[in-house]
ZALO-43628 format. One record per residue (C-alpha): x, y, z; residue number from 1. Coordinates in steps of 0.5 Angstrom, whole numbers, plus 500, padded with zeros to 3 digits. Each point is the difference from the previous one (the first is absolute). Example, Ala and Ser with C-alpha at 12.3 -4.5 7.8 and 13.67 -1.06 7.14 Angstrom:
<pts>
<pt X="525" Y="491" Z="516" k="1"/>
<pt X="502" Y="507" Z="498" k="2"/>
</pts>
This chain:
<pts>
<pt X="221" Y="252" Z="373" k="1"/>
<pt X="502" Y="499" Z="507" k="2"/>
<pt X="507" Y="503" Z="499" k="3"/>
<pt X="498" Y="506" Z="496" k="4"/>
<pt X="495" Y="502" Z="504" k="5"/>
<pt X="505" Y="501" Z="506" k="6"/>
<pt X="505" Y="503" Z="497" k="7"/>
<pt X="494" Y="505" Z="497" k="8"/>
<pt X="499" Y="501" Z="507" k="9"/>
<pt X="506" Y="502" Z="502" k="10"/>
<pt X="501" Y="505" Z="495" k="11"/>
<pt X="494" Y="503" Z="502" k="12"/>
<pt X="502" Y="500" Z="507" k="13"/>
<pt X="506" Y="503" Z="498" k="14"/>
<pt X="499" Y="505" Z="495" k="15"/>
<pt X="492" Y="501" Z="501" k="16"/>
<pt X="499" Y="508" Z="504" k="17"/>
<pt X="498" Y="496" Z="507" k="18"/>
<pt X="507" Y="497" Z="500" k="19"/>
<pt X="504" Y="507" Z="501" k="20"/>
<pt X="505" Y="499" Z="505" k="21"/>
<pt X="499" Y="504" Z="506" k="22"/>
<pt X="504" Y="505" Z="502" k="23"/>
<pt X="506" Y="499" Z="505" k="24"/>
<pt X="497" Y="503" Z="506" k="25"/>
<pt X="493" Y="496" Z="499" k="26"/>
<pt X="499" Y="494" Z="503" k="27"/>
<pt X="497" Y="494" Z="495" k="28"/>
<pt X="492" Y="498" Z="502" k="29"/>
<pt X="500" Y="493" Z="503" k="30"/>
<pt X="496" Y="495" Z="504" k="31"/>
<pt X="502" Y="501" Z="507" k="32"/>
<pt X="501" Y="494" Z="504" k="33"/>
<pt X="497" Y="501" Z="508" k="34"/>
<pt X="503" Y="495" Z="505" k="35"/>
<pt X="494" Y="498" Z="504" k="36"/>
<pt X="500" Y="498" Z="508" k="37"/>
<pt X="500" Y="494" Z="503" k="38"/>
<pt X="499" Y="497" Z="493" k="39"/>
<pt X="505" Y="496" Z="496" k="40"/>
<pt X="501" Y="503" Z="493" k="41"/>
<pt X="503" Y="495" Z="494" k="42"/>
<pt X="504" Y="504" Z="495" k="43"/>
<pt X="504" Y="498" Z="494" k="44"/>
<pt X="507" Y="502" Z="499" k="45"/>
<pt X="502" Y="501" Z="492" k="46"/>
<pt X="508" Y="499" Z="500" k="47"/>
<pt X="503" Y="507" Z="501" k="48"/>
<pt X="495" Y="503" Z="501" k="49"/>
<pt X="498" Y="504" Z="507" k="50"/>
<pt X="494" Y="500" Z="503" k="51"/>
<pt X="497" Y="505" Z="505" k="52"/>
<pt X="494" Y="499" Z="505" k="53"/>
<pt X="498" Y="506" Z="504" k="54"/>
<pt X="497" Y="501" Z="507" k="55"/>
<pt X="498" Y="505" Z="505" k="56"/>
<pt X="499" Y="499" Z="508" k="57"/>
<pt X="495" Y="502" Z="504" k="58"/>
<pt X="501" Y="504" Z="505" k="59"/>
<pt X="502" Y="499" Z="506" k="60"/>
<pt X="503" Y="493" Z="498" k="61"/>
<pt X="506" Y="498" Z="503" k="62"/>
<pt X="503" Y="495" Z="498" k="63"/>
<pt X="500" Y="496" Z="493" k="64"/>
<pt X="502" Y="494" Z="496" k="65"/>
<pt X="501" Y="498" Z="493" k="66"/>
<pt X="502" Y="493" Z="499" k="67"/>
<pt X="502" Y="498" Z="492" k="68"/>
<pt X="500" Y="493" Z="498" k="69"/>
<pt X="504" Y="498" Z="494" k="70"/>
<pt X="498" Y="495" Z="496" k="71"/>
<pt X="506" Y="496" Z="496" k="72"/>
<pt X="505" Y="505" Z="498" k="73"/>
<pt X="504" Y="505" Z="504" k="74"/>
<pt X="497" Y="507" Z="500" k="75"/>
<pt X="502" Y="507" Z="502" k="76"/>
<pt X="494" Y="504" Z="504" k="77"/>
<pt X="501" Y="507" Z="503" k="78"/>
<pt X="495" Y="504" Z="506" k="79"/>
<pt X="500" Y="507" Z="499" k="80"/>
<pt X="497" Y="506" Z="504" k="81"/>
<pt X="499" Y="506" Z="496" k="82"/>
<pt X="498" Y="507" Z="502" k="83"/>
<pt X="497" Y="506" Z="498" k="84"/>
<pt X="503" Y="508" Z="501" k="85"/>
<pt X="493" Y="503" Z="498" k="86"/>
<pt X="493" Y="497" Z="500" k="87"/>
<pt X="498" Y="500" Z="492" k="88"/>
<pt X="495" Y="505" Z="499" k="89"/>
<pt X="493" Y="498" Z="499" k="90"/>
<pt X="499" Y="505" Z="495" k="91"/>
<pt X="507" Y="498" Z="496" k="92"/>
<pt X="498" Y="498" Z="492" k="93"/>
<pt X="505" Y="495" Z="498" k="94"/>
<pt X="501" Y="499" Z="492" k="95"/>
<pt X="497" Y="492" Z="500" k="96"/>
<pt X="495" Y="497" Z="505" k="97"/>
<pt X="505" Y="497" Z="507" k="98"/>
<pt X="500" Y="495" Z="504" k="99"/>
<pt X="501" Y="501" Z="508" k="100"/>
<pt X="507" Y="497" Z="500" k="101"/>
<pt X="502" Y="504" Z="494" k="102"/>
<pt X="498" Y="506" Z="504" k="103"/>
<pt X="505" Y="499" Z="506" k="104"/>
<pt X="504" Y="497" Z="495" k="105"/>
<pt X="501" Y="506" Z="495" k="106"/>
<pt X="499" Y="506" Z="506" k="107"/>
<pt X="508" Y="502" Z="503" k="108"/>
<pt X="501" Y="495" Z="507" k="109"/>
<pt X="505" Y="496" Z="502" k="110"/>
<pt X="499" Y="492" Z="501" k="111"/>
<pt X="503" Y="496" Z="505" k="112"/>
<pt X="503" Y="492" Z="499" k="113"/>
<pt X="497" Y="496" Z="506" k="114"/>
<pt X="502" Y="493" Z="498" k="115"/>
<pt X="503" Y="495" Z="494" k="116"/>
<pt X="501" Y="493" Z="499" k="117"/>
<pt X="503" Y="496" Z="494" k="118"/>
<pt X="499" Y="492" Z="501" k="119"/>
<pt X="494" Y="495" Z="499" k="120"/>
<pt X="498" Y="499" Z="507" k="121"/>
<pt X="495" Y="503" Z="503" k="122"/>
<pt X="502" Y="506" Z="503" k="123"/>
<pt X="496" Y="505" Z="504" k="124"/>
<pt X="501" Y="507" Z="503" k="125"/>
<pt X="496" Y="502" Z="507" k="126"/>
<pt X="502" Y="507" Z="502" k="127"/>
<pt X="496" Y="507" Z="503" k="128"/>
<pt X="497" Y="503" Z="495" k="129"/>
<pt X="503" Y="506" Z="496" k="130"/>
<pt X="498" Y="506" Z="503" k="131"/>
<pt X="500" Y="506" Z="495" k="132"/>
<pt X="499" Y="495" Z="495" k="133"/>
<pt X="494" Y="501" Z="495" k="134"/>
<pt X="500" Y="494" Z="496" k="135"/>
<pt X="504" Y="493" Z="501" k="136"/>
<pt X="503" Y="498" Z="492" k="137"/>
<pt X="502" Y="492" Z="500" k="138"/>
<pt X="504" Y="499" Z="494" k="139"/>
<pt X="502" Y="493" Z="498" k="140"/>
<pt X="504" Y="497" Z="494" k="141"/>
<pt X="502" Y="494" Z="497" k="142"/>
<pt X="507" Y="499" Z="496" k="143"/>
<pt X="499" Y="493" Z="498" k="144"/>
<pt X="494" Y="498" Z="497" k="145"/>
<pt X="493" Y="502" Z="500" k="146"/>
<pt X="497" Y="497" Z="507" k="147"/>
<pt X="495" Y="502" Z="506" k="148"/>
<pt X="500" Y="502" Z="507" k="149"/>
<pt X="494" Y="501" Z="506" k="150"/>
<pt X="500" Y="506" Z="503" k="151"/>
<pt X="497" Y="501" Z="507" k="152"/>
<pt X="498" Y="507" Z="504" k="153"/>
<pt X="499" Y="500" Z="508" k="154"/>
<pt X="498" Y="506" Z="503" k="155"/>
<pt X="502" Y="500" Z="508" k="156"/>
<pt X="504" Y="496" Z="504" k="157"/>
<pt X="496" Y="493" Z="500" k="158"/>
<pt X="504" Y="495" Z="498" k="159"/>
<pt X="499" Y="497" Z="492" k="160"/>
<pt X="494" Y="497" Z="499" k="161"/>
<pt X="500" Y="497" Z="493" k="162"/>
<pt X="506" Y="497" Z="500" k="163"/>
<pt X="500" Y="493" Z="504" k="164"/>
<pt X="505" Y="500" Z="506" k="165"/>
<pt X="506" Y="496" Z="500" k="166"/>
<pt X="503" Y="497" Z="506" k="167"/>
<pt X="506" Y="503" Z="504" k="168"/>
<pt X="504" Y="494" Z="496" k="169"/>
<pt X="497" Y="499" Z="493" k="170"/>
<pt X="504" Y="495" Z="498" k="171"/>
<pt X="498" Y="493" Z="497" k="172"/>
<pt X="503" Y="494" Z="503" k="173"/>
<pt X="502" Y="493" Z="497" k="174"/>
<pt X="497" Y="496" Z="506" k="175"/>
<pt X="502" Y="493" Z="496" k="176"/>
<pt X="503" Y="498" Z="493" k="177"/>
<pt X="498" Y="493" Z="496" k="178"/>
<pt X="501" Y="497" Z="493" k="179"/>
<pt X="493" Y="503" Z="497" k="180"/>
<pt X="497" Y="504" Z="506" k="181"/>
<pt X="503" Y="507" Z="504" k="182"/>
<pt X="497" Y="502" Z="506" k="183"/>
<pt X="499" Y="506" Z="503" k="184"/>
<pt X="499" Y="506" Z="505" k="185"/>
<pt X="499" Y="506" Z="502" k="186"/>
<pt X="497" Y="505" Z="505" k="187"/>
<pt X="493" Y="503" Z="500" k="188"/>
<pt X="498" Y="506" Z="498" k="189"/>
<pt X="497" Y="504" Z="505" k="190"/>
<pt X="495" Y="501" Z="495" k="191"/>
<pt X="498" Y="492" Z="499" k="192"/>
<pt X="500" Y="500" Z="507" k="193"/>
<pt X="495" Y="505" Z="502" k="194"/>
<pt X="495" Y="497" Z="495" k="195"/>
<pt X="494" Y="497" Z="504" k="196"/>
<pt X="499" Y="493" Z="499" k="197"/>
<pt X="497" Y="498" Z="492" k="198"/>
<pt X="501" Y="507" Z="499" k="199"/>
<pt X="502" Y="502" Z="493" k="200"/>
<pt X="504" Y="506" Z="498" k="201"/>
<pt X="508" Y="498" Z="501" k="202"/>
<pt X="504" Y="494" Z="497" k="203"/>
<pt X="505" Y="497" Z="498" k="204"/>
<pt X="504" Y="497" Z="493" k="205"/>
<pt X="506" Y="497" Z="499" k="206"/>
<pt X="504" Y="500" Z="494" k="207"/>
<pt X="504" Y="495" Z="497" k="208"/>
<pt X="505" Y="501" Z="494" k="209"/>
<pt X="507" Y="498" Z="497" k="210"/>
<pt X="503" Y="506" Z="498" k="211"/>
<pt X="500" Y="506" Z="507" k="212"/>
<pt X="496" Y="503" Z="505" k="213"/>
<pt X="496" Y="505" Z="499" k="214"/>
<pt X="499" Y="507" Z="504" k="215"/>
<pt X="493" Y="500" Z="498" k="216"/>
<pt X="493" Y="497" Z="499" k="217"/>
<pt X="499" Y="505" Z="493" k="218"/>
<pt X="507" Y="497" Z="499" k="219"/>
<pt X="498" Y="493" Z="499" k="220"/>
<pt X="494" Y="502" Z="496" k="221"/>
<pt X="505" Y="503" Z="495" k="222"/>
<pt X="504" Y="494" Z="499" k="223"/>
<pt X="494" Y="495" Z="500" k="224"/>
<pt X="497" Y="504" Z="495" k="225"/>
<pt X="507" Y="501" Z="496" k="226"/>
<pt X="499" Y="492" Z="501" k="227"/>
<pt X="494" Y="500" Z="497" k="228"/>
<pt X="503" Y="504" Z="493" k="229"/>
<pt X="496" Y="506" Z="503" k="230"/>
<pt X="505" Y="505" Z="499" k="231"/>
<pt X="498" Y="507" Z="496" k="232"/>
<pt X="500" Y="501" Z="494" k="233"/>
<pt X="504" Y="505" Z="495" k="234"/>
<pt X="496" Y="506" Z="498" k="235"/>
<pt X="499" Y="500" Z="493" k="236"/>
<pt X="501" Y="509" Z="500" k="237"/>
<pt X="505" Y="501" Z="504" k="238"/>
<pt X="501" Y="507" Z="498" k="239"/>
<pt X="492" Y="502" Z="502" k="240"/>
<pt X="502" Y="497" Z="507" k="241"/>
<pt X="506" Y="504" Z="501" k="242"/>
<pt X="497" Y="505" Z="498" k="243"/>
<pt X="495" Y="498" Z="505" k="244"/>
<pt X="505" Y="499" Z="507" k="245"/>
<pt X="502" Y="507" Z="497" k="246"/>
<pt X="494" Y="505" Z="501" k="247"/>
<pt X="497" Y="495" Z="506" k="248"/>
<pt X="505" Y="497" Z="505" k="249"/>
<pt X="495" Y="498" Z="504" k="250"/>
<pt X="494" Y="497" Z="500" k="251"/>
<pt X="495" Y="498" Z="507" k="252"/>
<pt X="499" Y="493" Z="499" k="253"/>
<pt X="494" Y="496" Z="501" k="254"/>
<pt X="496" Y="507" Z="498" k="255"/>
<pt X="495" Y="500" Z="494" k="256"/>
<pt X="504" Y="500" Z="494" k="257"/>
<pt X="507" Y="498" Z="503" k="258"/>
<pt X="504" Y="496" Z="497" k="259"/>
<pt X="499" Y="493" Z="505" k="260"/>
<pt X="506" Y="496" Z="502" k="261"/>
<pt X="497" Y="492" Z="498" k="262"/>
<pt X="499" Y="496" Z="507" k="263"/>
<pt X="504" Y="494" Z="500" k="264"/>
<pt X="497" Y="493" Z="502" k="265"/>
<pt X="503" Y="499" Z="507" k="266"/>
<pt X="506" Y="493" Z="500" k="267"/>
<pt X="497" Y="495" Z="503" k="268"/>
<pt X="501" Y="499" Z="508" k="269"/>
<pt X="502" Y="494" Z="502" k="270"/>
<pt X="498" Y="501" Z="507" k="271"/>
<pt X="494" Y="506" Z="502" k="272"/>
<pt X="497" Y="501" Z="507" k="273"/>
<pt X="502" Y="502" Z="506" k="274"/>
<pt X="505" Y="495" Z="503" k="275"/>
<pt X="507" Y="502" Z="500" k="276"/>
<pt X="502" Y="493" Z="498" k="277"/>
<pt X="500" Y="497" Z="494" k="278"/>
<pt X="503" Y="494" Z="497" k="279"/>
<pt X="501" Y="500" Z="492" k="280"/>
<pt X="500" Y="494" Z="496" k="281"/>
<pt X="501" Y="496" Z="494" k="282"/>
<pt X="508" Y="503" Z="498" k="283"/>
<pt X="505" Y="497" Z="496" k="284"/>
<pt X="505" Y="497" Z="504" k="285"/>
<pt X="507" Y="504" Z="500" k="286"/>
<pt X="496" Y="507" Z="498" k="287"/>
<pt X="502" Y="506" Z="503" k="288"/>
<pt X="493" Y="504" Z="502" k="289"/>
<pt X="498" Y="508" Z="501" k="290"/>
<pt X="495" Y="500" Z="506" k="291"/>
<pt X="495" Y="507" Z="501" k="292"/>
<pt X="495" Y="502" Z="505" k="293"/>
<pt X="496" Y="506" Z="499" k="294"/>
<pt X="495" Y="503" Z="505" k="295"/>
<pt X="493" Y="501" Z="496" k="296"/>
<pt X="495" Y="505" Z="501" k="297"/>
<pt X="494" Y="498" Z="496" k="298"/>
<pt X="496" Y="506" Z="502" k="299"/>
<pt X="505" Y="505" Z="498" k="300"/>
<pt X="503" Y="496" Z="495" k="301"/>
<pt X="507" Y="501" Z="502" k="302"/>
<pt X="506" Y="496" Z="503" k="303"/>
<pt X="506" Y="499" Z="505" k="304"/>
<pt X="506" Y="496" Z="498" k="305"/>
<pt X="504" Y="496" Z="505" k="306"/>
<pt X="507" Y="498" Z="498" k="307"/>
<pt X="500" Y="494" Z="495" k="308"/>
<pt X="506" Y="495" Z="501" k="309"/>
<pt X="502" Y="494" Z="496" k="310"/>
<pt X="502" Y="493" Z="501" k="311"/>
<pt X="502" Y="494" Z="496" k="312"/>
<pt X="496" Y="493" Z="500" k="313"/>
<pt X="504" Y="494" Z="501" k="314"/>
<pt X="502" Y="496" Z="495" k="315"/>
<pt X="498" Y="493" Z="499" k="316"/>
<pt X="503" Y="494" Z="503" k="317"/>
<pt X="506" Y="497" Z="495" k="318"/>
<pt X="500" Y="493" Z="500" k="319"/>
<pt X="508" Y="497" Z="502" k="320"/>
<pt X="505" Y="499" Z="495" k="321"/>
<pt X="503" Y="493" Z="501" k="322"/>
<pt X="507" Y="499" Z="497" k="323"/>
<pt X="501" Y="494" Z="496" k="324"/>
<pt X="507" Y="497" Z="500" k="325"/>
<pt X="504" Y="497" Z="495" k="326"/>
<pt X="496" Y="493" Z="498" k="327"/>
<pt X="496" Y="500" Z="507" k="328"/>
<pt X="494" Y="497" Z="499" k="329"/>
<pt X="493" Y="503" Z="503" k="330"/>
<pt X="494" Y="497" Z="503" k="331"/>
<pt X="495" Y="506" Z="500" k="332"/>
<pt X="494" Y="499" Z="504" k="333"/>
<pt X="493" Y="502" Z="497" k="334"/>
<pt X="495" Y="504" Z="504" k="335"/>
<pt X="493" Y="497" Z="501" k="336"/>
<pt X="494" Y="498" Z="495" k="337"/>
<pt X="497" Y="506" Z="498" k="338"/>
<pt X="506" Y="505" Z="502" k="339"/>
<pt X="505" Y="503" Z="495" k="340"/>
<pt X="507" Y="499" Z="501" k="341"/>
<pt X="506" Y="505" Z="498" k="342"/>
<pt X="507" Y="498" Z="502" k="343"/>
<pt X="506" Y="503" Z="497" k="344"/>
<pt X="507" Y="497" Z="500" k="345"/>
<pt X="506" Y="504" Z="497" k="346"/>
<pt X="507" Y="497" Z="496" k="347"/>
<pt X="506" Y="502" Z="497" k="348"/>
<pt X="503" Y="496" Z="495" k="349"/>
<pt X="508" Y="499" Z="501" k="350"/>
<pt X="504" Y="500" Z="494" k="351"/>
<pt X="500" Y="506" Z="495" k="352"/>
<pt X="495" Y="497" Z="496" k="353"/>
<pt X="495" Y="502" Z="505" k="354"/>
<pt X="496" Y="493" Z="497" k="355"/>
<pt X="496" Y="496" Z="505" k="356"/>
<pt X="495" Y="493" Z="500" k="357"/>
<pt X="494" Y="501" Z="504" k="358"/>
<pt X="496" Y="493" Z="501" k="359"/>
<pt X="493" Y="500" Z="504" k="360"/>
<pt X="495" Y="495" Z="500" k="361"/>
<pt X="493" Y="501" Z="503" k="362"/>
<pt X="499" Y="494" Z="506" k="363"/>
<pt X="493" Y="500" Z="501" k="364"/>
<pt X="498" Y="506" Z="498" k="365"/>
<pt X="496" Y="503" Z="494" k="366"/>
<pt X="500" Y="507" Z="497" k="367"/>
<pt X="507" Y="502" Z="502" k="368"/>
<pt X="503" Y="505" Z="496" k="369"/>
<pt X="508" Y="503" Z="500" k="370"/>
<pt X="501" Y="506" Z="498" k="371"/>
<pt X="509" Y="503" Z="500" k="372"/>
<pt X="501" Y="507" Z="498" k="373"/>
<pt X="506" Y="504" Z="501" k="374"/>
<pt X="499" Y="508" Z="502" k="375"/>
<pt X="493" Y="499" Z="500" k="376"/>
<pt X="501" Y="498" Z="492" k="377"/>
<pt X="496" Y="492" Z="499" k="378"/>
<pt X="504" Y="494" Z="496" k="379"/>
<pt X="497" Y="495" Z="502" k="380"/>
<pt X="493" Y="498" Z="501" k="381"/>
<pt X="496" Y="494" Z="500" k="382"/>
<pt X="496" Y="495" Z="505" k="383"/>
<pt X="504" Y="494" Z="503" k="384"/>
<pt X="496" Y="493" Z="501" k="385"/>
<pt X="502" Y="493" Z="501" k="386"/>
<pt X="505" Y="499" Z="495" k="387"/>
<pt X="507" Y="503" Z="501" k="388"/>
<pt X="501" Y="507" Z="497" k="389"/>
<pt X="506" Y="503" Z="498" k="390"/>
<pt X="502" Y="508" Z="498" k="391"/>
<pt X="507" Y="502" Z="498" k="392"/>
<pt X="502" Y="506" Z="502" k="393"/>
<pt X="504" Y="504" Z="496" k="394"/>
<pt X="504" Y="507" Z="501" k="395"/>
<pt X="498" Y="504" Z="507" k="396"/>
<pt X="504" Y="500" Z="506" k="397"/>
<pt X="494" Y="499" Z="504" k="398"/>
<pt X="494" Y="496" Z="500" k="399"/>
<pt X="493" Y="501" Z="504" k="400"/>
<pt X="495" Y="493" Z="499" k="401"/>
<pt X="494" Y="501" Z="503" k="402"/>
<pt X="495" Y="495" Z="501" k="403"/>
<pt X="492" Y="501" Z="501" k="404"/>
<pt X="494" Y="497" Z="500" k="405"/>
<pt X="499" Y="493" Z="502" k="406"/>
<pt X="495" Y="496" Z="503" k="407"/>
<pt X="499" Y="493" Z="502" k="408"/>
<pt X="499" Y="494" Z="494" k="409"/>
<pt X="495" Y="494" Z="501" k="410"/>
<pt X="505" Y="495" Z="498" k="411"/>
<pt X="504" Y="503" Z="505" k="412"/>
<pt X="505" Y="495" Z="504" k="413"/>
<pt X="505" Y="505" Z="502" k="414"/>
<pt X="502" Y="501" Z="508" k="415"/>
<pt X="499" Y="504" Z="504" k="416"/>
<pt X="497" Y="505" Z="494" k="417"/>
<pt X="500" Y="503" Z="493" k="418"/>
<pt X="508" Y="502" Z="499" k="419"/>
<pt X="504" Y="502" Z="494" k="420"/>
<pt X="506" Y="497" Z="500" k="421"/>
<pt X="506" Y="505" Z="496" k="422"/>
<pt X="507" Y="499" Z="499" k="423"/>
<pt X="505" Y="506" Z="496" k="424"/>
<pt X="506" Y="498" Z="498" k="425"/>
<pt X="507" Y="505" Z="496" k="426"/>
<pt X="503" Y="493" Z="498" k="427"/>
<pt X="496" Y="499" Z="494" k="428"/>
<pt X="504" Y="504" Z="495" k="429"/>
<pt X="496" Y="497" Z="494" k="430"/>
<pt X="496" Y="506" Z="496" k="431"/>
<pt X="493" Y="497" Z="501" k="432"/>
<pt X="497" Y="495" Z="505" k="433"/>
<pt X="503" Y="493" Z="500" k="434"/>
<pt X="495" Y="495" Z="496" k="435"/>
<pt X="496" Y="495" Z="504" k="436"/>
<pt X="497" Y="492" Z="498" k="437"/>
<pt X="495" Y="500" Z="495" k="438"/>
<pt X="497" Y="495" Z="505" k="439"/>
<pt X="500" Y="500" Z="508" k="440"/>
<pt X="497" Y="493" Z="499" k="441"/>
<pt X="503" Y="493" Z="502" k="442"/>
<pt X="499" Y="494" Z="496" k="443"/>
<pt X="501" Y="493" Z="503" k="444"/>
<pt X="502" Y="494" Z="495" k="445"/>
<pt X="494" Y="494" Z="502" k="446"/>
<pt X="505" Y="495" Z="496" k="447"/>
<pt X="506" Y="502" Z="505" k="448"/>
<pt X="496" Y="500" Z="506" k="449"/>
<pt X="502" Y="494" Z="504" k="450"/>
<pt X="499" Y="498" Z="508" k="451"/>
<pt X="506" Y="504" Z="503" k="452"/>
<pt X="500" Y="506" Z="495" k="453"/>
<pt X="497" Y="504" Z="495" k="454"/>
<pt X="504" Y="504" Z="494" k="455"/>
<pt X="497" Y="508" Z="499" k="456"/>
<pt X="502" Y="505" Z="495" k="457"/>
<pt X="498" Y="507" Z="499" k="458"/>
<pt X="502" Y="507" Z="496" k="459"/>
<pt X="507" Y="504" Z="501" k="460"/>
<pt X="502" Y="506" Z="497" k="461"/>
<pt X="507" Y="502" Z="496" k="462"/>
<pt X="503" Y="503" Z="506" k="463"/>
<pt X="504" Y="495" Z="505" k="464"/>
<pt X="496" Y="500" Z="506" k="465"/>
<pt X="499" Y="495" Z="506" k="466"/>
<pt X="494" Y="495" Z="500" k="467"/>
<pt X="498" Y="497" Z="507" k="468"/>
<pt X="495" Y="495" Z="501" k="469"/>
<pt X="496" Y="498" Z="506" k="470"/>
<pt X="495" Y="495" Z="502" k="471"/>
<pt X="495" Y="499" Z="505" k="472"/>
<pt X="497" Y="493" Z="502" k="473"/>
<pt X="492" Y="501" Z="500" k="474"/>
<pt X="496" Y="498" Z="506" k="475"/>
<pt X="494" Y="495" Z="498" k="476"/>
<pt X="496" Y="506" Z="503" k="477"/>
<pt X="501" Y="504" Z="495" k="478"/>
<pt X="499" Y="496" Z="494" k="479"/>
<pt X="503" Y="500" Z="493" k="480"/>
<pt X="500" Y="508" Z="499" k="481"/>
<pt X="503" Y="504" Z="505" k="482"/>
<pt X="499" Y="508" Z="501" k="483"/>
<pt X="505" Y="504" Z="496" k="484"/>
<pt X="503" Y="507" Z="504" k="485"/>
<pt X="504" Y="503" Z="494" k="486"/>
<pt X="503" Y="504" Z="505" k="487"/>
<pt X="503" Y="495" Z="503" k="488"/>
<pt X="508" Y="501" Z="500" k="489"/>
<pt X="506" Y="495" Z="501" k="490"/>
<pt X="502" Y="505" Z="506" k="491"/>
<pt X="494" Y="497" Z="503" k="492"/>
<pt X="501" Y="493" Z="498" k="493"/>
<pt X="503" Y="494" Z="505" k="494"/>
<pt X="507" Y="498" Z="498" k="495"/>
<pt X="497" Y="493" Z="501" k="496"/>
<pt X="495" Y="501" Z="493" k="497"/>
<pt X="506" Y="503" Z="496" k="498"/>
<pt X="502" Y="495" Z="495" k="499"/>
<pt X="505" Y="503" Z="495" k="500"/>
<pt X="502" Y="506" Z="496" k="501"/>
<pt X="504" Y="501" Z="494" k="502"/>
<pt X="502" Y="504" Z="495" k="503"/>
<pt X="497" Y="500" Z="493" k="504"/>
<pt X="501" Y="505" Z="493" k="505"/>
<pt X="497" Y="498" Z="494" k="506"/>
<pt X="501" Y="507" Z="494" k="507"/>
<pt X="495" Y="497" Z="496" k="508"/>
<pt X="492" Y="501" Z="503" k="509"/>
<pt X="498" Y="494" Z="497" k="510"/>
<pt X="505" Y="495" Z="503" k="511"/>
<pt X="501" Y="503" Z="507" k="512"/>
<pt X="496" Y="494" Z="503" k="513"/>
<pt X="503" Y="497" Z="506" k="514"/>
<pt X="499" Y="494" Z="505" k="515"/>
<pt X="501" Y="497" Z="506" k="516"/>
<pt X="499" Y="493" Z="503" k="517"/>
<pt X="498" Y="500" Z="507" k="518"/>
<pt X="501" Y="493" Z="504" k="519"/>
<pt X="500" Y="497" Z="508" k="520"/>
<pt X="492" Y="501" Z="499" k="521"/>
<pt X="495" Y="496" Z="504" k="522"/>
<pt X="496" Y="495" Z="495" k="523"/>
<pt X="493" Y="501" Z="499" k="524"/>
<pt X="500" Y="507" Z="503" k="525"/>
<pt X="498" Y="507" Z="498" k="526"/>
<pt X="505" Y="506" Z="499" k="527"/>
<pt X="500" Y="507" Z="499" k="528"/>
<pt X="506" Y="503" Z="495" k="529"/>
<pt X="502" Y="508" Z="500" k="530"/>
<pt X="505" Y="501" Z="496" k="531"/>
<pt X="504" Y="508" Z="501" k="532"/>
<pt X="503" Y="505" Z="495" k="533"/>
<pt X="506" Y="503" Z="504" k="534"/>
<pt X="503" Y="507" Z="498" k="535"/>
<pt X="505" Y="505" Z="504" k="536"/>
<pt X="495" Y="505" Z="496" k="537"/>
<pt X="494" Y="498" Z="502" k="538"/>
<pt X="494" Y="497" Z="504" k="539"/>
<pt X="500" Y="492" Z="500" k="540"/>
<pt X="496" Y="498" Z="494" k="541"/>
<pt X="495" Y="494" Z="503" k="542"/>
<pt X="497" Y="496" Z="495" k="543"/>
<pt X="494" Y="497" Z="500" k="544"/>
<pt X="499" Y="494" Z="505" k="545"/>
<pt X="500" Y="492" Z="498" k="546"/>
<pt X="497" Y="495" Z="503" k="547"/>
<pt X="502" Y="493" Z="498" k="548"/>
<pt X="499" Y="494" Z="504" k="549"/>
<pt X="505" Y="493" Z="499" k="550"/>
<pt X="498" Y="494" Z="497" k="551"/>
<pt X="498" Y="495" Z="505" k="552"/>
<pt X="502" Y="493" Z="497" k="553"/>
<pt X="506" Y="500" Z="495" k="554"/>
</pts>
C-alpha cells in the first residue's frame, strides 16, 4: 500500500496542473539558504547535487572570510560575487512569487568567481569584499557520496573565532613506543592556553584506530557510526527522490521542514582534557595504530584537527630457540615454584627419512607439558613424568620442541632444582618407538644370597642392549632403605661403584629375563644396587633401586 501511495503521488506531481513546467526564462521557486555572520552552518550535500548558500555584507565592511570544513570525503566549493546592472523595479510583477536571491539571479548582471577549492581539508577564503557585488553565492558539491560540511562566515578582518586555533607546528609527535602503549605530545593550542584555571570550553580529544588518520572529527564520527552499523538505508521510492532533487536542489538544513542529518555519537576519546601529552595503553603488541588529536570548541560545536601520526607497537619478546645436536643429552632446568616456564629447542633430523626419537624424563618436577610442532602445526603433545617418555617423530625437516610449566614435586630429590632430561637422535631407524621393559623392578633371590655375593634378576627387551650394574654400600645411619633418585644417571656415578656391564637380547618377551651375580661383598652389609639400560638413541633408563643385605654367618 505504501508503494502504491508513492506511485500515485509521483503521478500527481508530474501530471497535475500545478506541476506544469515553467518557461525557459522562469526560475522555479525554491527555499533560500542564507549564511549568517559569525555562525556555523551545517549543511547536507547529496551526491552530485549542487547546494547554494547566499549572503550579503554590511556596508563599509572591508574584509571577510569564508571557511568550509568537509566531513569525510572531498568536496568542491566555489565563492562567486554577482552584480546587477540595474536595480529590479519595485512594481515589477512576476508570474510567480520569487525570493530575493532569485530576483538578483534572474536579472541581467555579471558574476565573478572569487575562490574555488577541491579536497577534504578545511579551507578558508580571506580577502577584501567585492565592491560592486550585490550578493555572494557559495556553491558546494560532493561527487563521491552523500556527506556533510560546515560553513562559517565572518565579516571584518578579525581572526576566526568559531574554530579552535592551531599552533604553527600542528603535528602530533611520538614520544615513546612500548609493547602495549604509545606516548604522544603536541604543541598546545592558543585557544586552550587562554582558558582561565579551571575554565571549560576548549579541550583536546585523542582518537586511535588501526586503519588511517582522519582529516576531521566529523570523519571519525562517520567511521564510528558505520562500525556500529549506522549506514543509511536505501530509499524505497528512488523515482520520487530523483524528482524531488530535480525540483528542489537545495534545502536549508536545520530549519523547520528541512531534512536533517542524524548526528552520530562521538567516538571514544582515549585522552581528553587540556593536557597536551597522552599515553595510550592496552594496545596489541606488533600492531600499527593511527593517532589523531582534535582541539574542540564545545560552545560552538567546532573542532580543528592536528596532523595525525602513526606508530607500531613493539613485538613481544620471543624466547630463544636452542639448537639440539644429534644424540646430545640436555639437562633443562625449570623456573621457580608458581611460575610458568617456556623453553624452546629445534632439531633437524639426519637422513632422508627425516625421523627421530625424542626421549624425556622429569626430574623432581610435576606438571611439565611437552609440545612438538612444525611451522605452527602440533605434531605431539603430552605430559612428562618420572618415567621415561618416548616420542617418535617422522616426516618433517625440522621440529620445534617446547617445554612449559613444571613446579617442584613434594617428593623431589633432584639437585639443584626441578629439571627435565631429554635427548633426540636420528640413529633409530624403525617406524615406532623402541619397546621398554615390562617392569623396572629388580629381584633378588634369597636362596642365592650369601655372605659375600648376591644374585639379581631383571627384565630386558627383544632388542640387543647394554645393561650396567652399580652398587653402593649403605652406612648404618641410612638404615635398610635408602632414598631413590630416579634421575641419577650413570654419568654421575663413580667408576668404583660400577660392577659390570653386559649385553642381552631375547626375542620372546616372556623369557626376556637376565641375571647377574655380584661378588666381593662384605658379610652382614647392606648394599643398594642400580641397573641402567644403556641405549645410544635415548637417555639411559634406570631400574628401581634394590637394597640387599648379605648374610652375616655362612
